[in-house]
VEXDREN-2710 file (C-alpha; in Angstrom, 1 decimal):
% VEXDREN-2710
k/r/px/py/pz
1/MET/26.7/40.3/-24.3
2/GLU/26.1/40.3/-28.1
3/ASN/27.1/43.1/-30.4
4/PHE/24.8/44.5/-33.1
5/PHE/25.8/47.2/-35.5
6/VAL/23.0/49.4/-36.5
7/PRO/23.2/51.9/-39.5
8/TYR/21.8/55.4/-38.6
9/THR/20.7/58.4/-40.6
10/GLY/20.8/61.2/-38.1
11/LYS/19.1/60.0/-34.9
12/LYS/17.1/57.2/-36.5
13/PRO/18.0/53.8/-37.8
14/ALA/18.6/53.9/-41.5
15/LEU/15.5/52.6/-43.3
16/VAL/15.7/50.9/-46.7
17/CYS/12.7/50.0/-48.9
18/ILE/13.0/46.8/-50.9
19/ASN/10.1/45.6/-53.0
20/GLY/7.8/47.6/-50.8
21/HIS/9.2/46.2/-47.5
22/ARG/10.5/48.8/-45.0
23/LEU/13.6/47.3/-43.4
24/VAL/16.6/48.1/-41.2
25/ILE/19.6/45.9/-41.9
26/LEU/21.7/45.0/-38.8
27/SER/24.9/43.1/-38.6
28/HIS/27.2/41.4/-36.1
29/GLU/30.2/42.8/-38.0
30/LYS/30.8/46.5/-38.4
31/ASP/32.6/46.1/-41.7
32/THR/29.5/44.6/-43.3
33/LEU/27.7/47.9/-43.0
34/GLU/30.5/50.4/-42.9
35/GLU/32.0/49.8/-46.3
36/ASP/28.7/50.6/-48.2
37/LEU/26.7/52.9/-46.0
38/GLU/25.8/55.1/-49.0
39/LEU/23.8/52.2/-50.4
40/ILE/21.2/52.5/-47.6
41/GLY/21.5/56.2/-47.0
42/ALA/23.2/55.9/-43.7
43/ASP/25.8/58.3/-42.3
44/ARG/27.2/56.2/-39.4
45/VAL/27.1/52.8/-37.7
46/LYS/26.3/52.5/-34.0
47/LYS/27.4/49.6/-31.9
48/VAL/24.7/48.2/-29.5
49/LYS/25.4/45.6/-26.9
50/VAL/22.5/43.3/-26.1
51/ALA/22.3/40.5/-23.6
52/GLU/22.4/37.1/-25.3
53/SER/19.0/36.0/-23.9
54/ASP/16.3/35.5/-26.5
55/VAL/14.0/37.8/-24.6
56/ASP/16.4/40.7/-24.5
57/GLN/17.2/40.3/-28.2
58/GLU/13.5/40.2/-29.1
59/LYS/13.0/43.4/-27.2
60/PHE/15.9/45.1/-28.9
61/LEU/14.8/44.0/-32.4
62/GLY/11.2/45.0/-31.6
63/LYS/12.4/48.5/-30.5
64/ILE/14.3/49.0/-33.8
65/ALA/11.3/47.8/-35.8
66/ARG/8.9/50.2/-34.0
67/GLN/11.3/53.1/-34.6
68/VAL/11.0/52.7/-38.4
69/ASP/7.6/51.1/-38.6
70/GLY/9.1/48.2/-40.5
71/GLY/11.1/45.0/-40.2
72/VAL/14.6/44.1/-39.2
73/VAL/17.1/41.9/-41.1
74/ILE/20.3/40.6/-39.6
75/ALA/23.0/40.3/-42.3
76/PRO/24.7/36.9/-42.3
77/SER/28.4/36.9/-41.3
78/GLY/30.8/37.1/-44.2
79/ILE/28.3/38.6/-46.7
80/GLY/28.7/42.2/-47.9
81/LEU/25.9/44.7/-47.8
82/ARG/25.6/44.8/-51.6
83/ASP/25.0/41.0/-51.6
84/VAL/22.5/41.3/-48.8
85/LEU/20.5/43.9/-50.6
86/LYS/20.6/41.9/-53.9
87/ASN/19.4/38.8/-52.1
88/LEU/16.6/40.6/-50.5
89/GLU/15.5/42.1/-53.8
90/ASP/15.5/38.7/-55.4
91/GLU/13.7/36.9/-52.5
92/LEU/11.2/39.3/-51.1
93/PRO/7.8/39.4/-52.8
94/TRP/6.5/42.7/-53.9
95/LEU/4.1/44.5/-51.6
96/GLN/1.5/46.7/-53.2
END
């Protein structure tokens, strides 16, 4: 099993808009998200266990994406949420 940590606002995954992209930022490390939840408007982090198979992970990520009608980003290990957000702002093209 693989652990994902998902930021939530109420009962839905916390959505962040960056350059017009609607995204949920997940992590394999709870601390990556928990330290700066206010940056993405989340109020808690939920741990989700997913089987390590590619099919199960695709289903899980697809479910999260459908819940917010957006995309999913998995934060790299050892990178803080502030840095993830900054990198996304710098790298994602603007959507109009």
